[in-house]
C-alpha positions in Angstrom: -30.7 -34.1 -2.4 -32.3 -37.5 -2.7 -29.6 -39.0 -5.1 -31.9 -40.1 -7.6 -30.2 -41.1 -10.6 -31.2 -41.2 -14.4 -32.0 -45.3 -13.9 -34.5 -44.8 -11.1 -36.1 -41.8 -13.0 -36.5 -44.0 -16.1 -38.1 -46.7 -13.8 -40.5 -44.1 -12.4 -41.6 -42.8 -15.9 -42.1 -46.5 -17.3 -44.2 -47.2 -13.7 -46.3 -43.6 -14.1 -46.7 -44.5 -17.9 -48.2 -48.0 -17.0 -50.3 -46.7 -14.3 -51.6 -43.6 -15.7 -51.8 -44.3 -19.2 -50.3 -42.6 -22.2 -53.4 -40.2 -22.7 -53.3 -39.0 -18.9 -49.8 -38.8 -18.1 -48.9 -35.2 -19.5 -52.1 -33.9 -17.3 -50.2 -35.9 -14.3 -46.8 -34.6 -15.2 -48.3 -31.2 -14.9 -50.0 -31.5 -11.7 -46.8 -33.4 -9.9 -44.7 -30.4 -11.4 -47.4 -27.9 -10.0 -47.7 -29.7 -6.6 -43.6 -30.0 -6.6 -43.5 -26.4 -7.0 -46.0 -25.2 -4.2 -44.2 -27.8 -1.8 -40.7 -26.3 -2.6 -42.1 -22.8 -2.3 -43.5 -23.5 0.8 -40.3 -25.0 2.2 -38.3 -21.9 1.0 -40.6 -19.9 3.0 -40.7 -22.0 6.2 -36.8 -21.6 5.6 -36.7 -17.8 5.5 -39.1 -17.4 8.5 -36.9 -19.8 10.7 -33.8 -17.4 9.3 -35.8 -14.5 10.3 -36.9 -15.7 13.6 -33.1 -16.9 15.0 -31.7 -14.1 13.5 -29.1 -15.9 11.1 -28.2 -13.1 9.5 -27.2 -11.3 12.6 -25.4 -13.9 13.7 -23.3 -14.6 10.3 -23.0 -10.6 10.3 -21.5 -11.0 14.1 -19.2 -13.6 13.2 -18.3 -11.5 10.0 -17.3 -8.8 12.6 -15.4 -10.7 14.9 -13.3 -12.3 11.8 -12.4 -8.9 11.1 -11.9 -7.7 14.5 -9.6 -10.6 14.6 -7.7 -9.8 11.6 -7.5 -6.4 12.8 -5.9 -7.1 15.7 -3.2 -9.5 13.8 -2.3 -7.0 12.0 -1.7 -4.3 14.5 0.6 -6.5 16.5 2.3 -7.2 13.1 3.0 -3.6 12.6 3.7 -3.0 16.6 6.3 -5.7 16.2 7.6 -3.9 13.2 7.7 -0.6 15.0 9.5 -2.4 18.0 12.4 -3.8 15.2 12.7 -0.4 13.6 12.9 1.7 16.9 15.7 -1.0 18.0 17.5 -0.8 14.8 17.4 2.7 15.0 18.8 3.1 18.1 21.6 0.7 17.1 22.4 2.5 14.5 22.5 5.8 16.5 24.9 4.6 19.0 26.8 3.2 16.3 26.9 6.7 14.7 27.7 7.8 18.3 30.4 5.8 18.6 32.1 6.3 15.5 32.1 10.0 15.8 33.5 10.2 19.0 36.6 7.9 17.6 37.0 9.8 14.3 37.7 13.3 15.8 40.5 11.5 18.1 41.9 10.1 15.4 42.0 13.2 13.3 43.4 15.2 16.2 45.8 12.9 16.7 47.0 12.9 13.0 46.8 16.7 13.2 49.0 16.5 16.1 51.7 14.1 14.3 51.7 16.2 11.4 52.1 19.4 12.9 55.0 18.1 15.3 56.4 16.7 12.2 56.4 19.8 10.6 57.9 21.8 13.6 60.7 19.0 13.4 62.1 20.2 9.9 
């Protein structure tokens, strides 16, 4: 957060040791840690109250719902496209089957007629 490295912390520690002295340094560190903990607690409480006031969780939920809804719409469009392509394939296949069925009896009748006439000729 503050981008403090090890060397900076070492310098702060040495300065604190010189200013406070070695006998009072542990008590000063405990006090500083206590104040730092309280400050963090107050900041997190303030952050939570701000989130509650502006309804951040509701906004996140709404954004999530909108994302899910758009994903569902895209999936529905893909299903509709697939259904359309299957129906067109089905129609083409049916047309080809009808064409082959109407063409086949003519060929069979013609070949039967040819065999009948050749049988009669003998």
